[in-house]
C-alpha positions as CSV (number, residue, x, y, z in Angstrom):
1,M,96.5,77.5,102.1
2,N,99.1,78.1,99.4
3,I,98.3,81.9,99.1
4,P,99.0,82.6,102.8
5,T,102.2,80.6,102.8
6,Q,103.5,82.4,99.8
7,L,102.7,85.9,101.1
8,P,105.1,85.7,104.1
9,L,107.8,84.1,101.8
10,D,107.5,86.9,99.3
11,P,108.5,89.8,101.6
12,P,111.8,88.3,102.7
13,A,112.7,87.4,99.1
14,V,112.0,90.9,97.9
15,T,114.0,92.5,100.7
16,T,117.0,90.3,99.9
17,N,116.9,91.2,96.2
18,S,115.7,94.8,95.8
19,S,112.5,96.2,97.4
20,P,112.1,99.0,94.8
21,N,113.4,96.9,91.8
22,Q,111.6,93.7,92.7
23,R,108.4,95.5,93.5
24,A,108.4,97.4,90.2
25,Q,108.9,94.2,88.2
26,N,106.3,92.3,90.2
């Protein structure tokens, strides 16, 4: 239940910071 809830919250956070930068670091 925690995994599905975090997945949707991850996309919005990455977009606000830096899709290319955040994705590379992740």
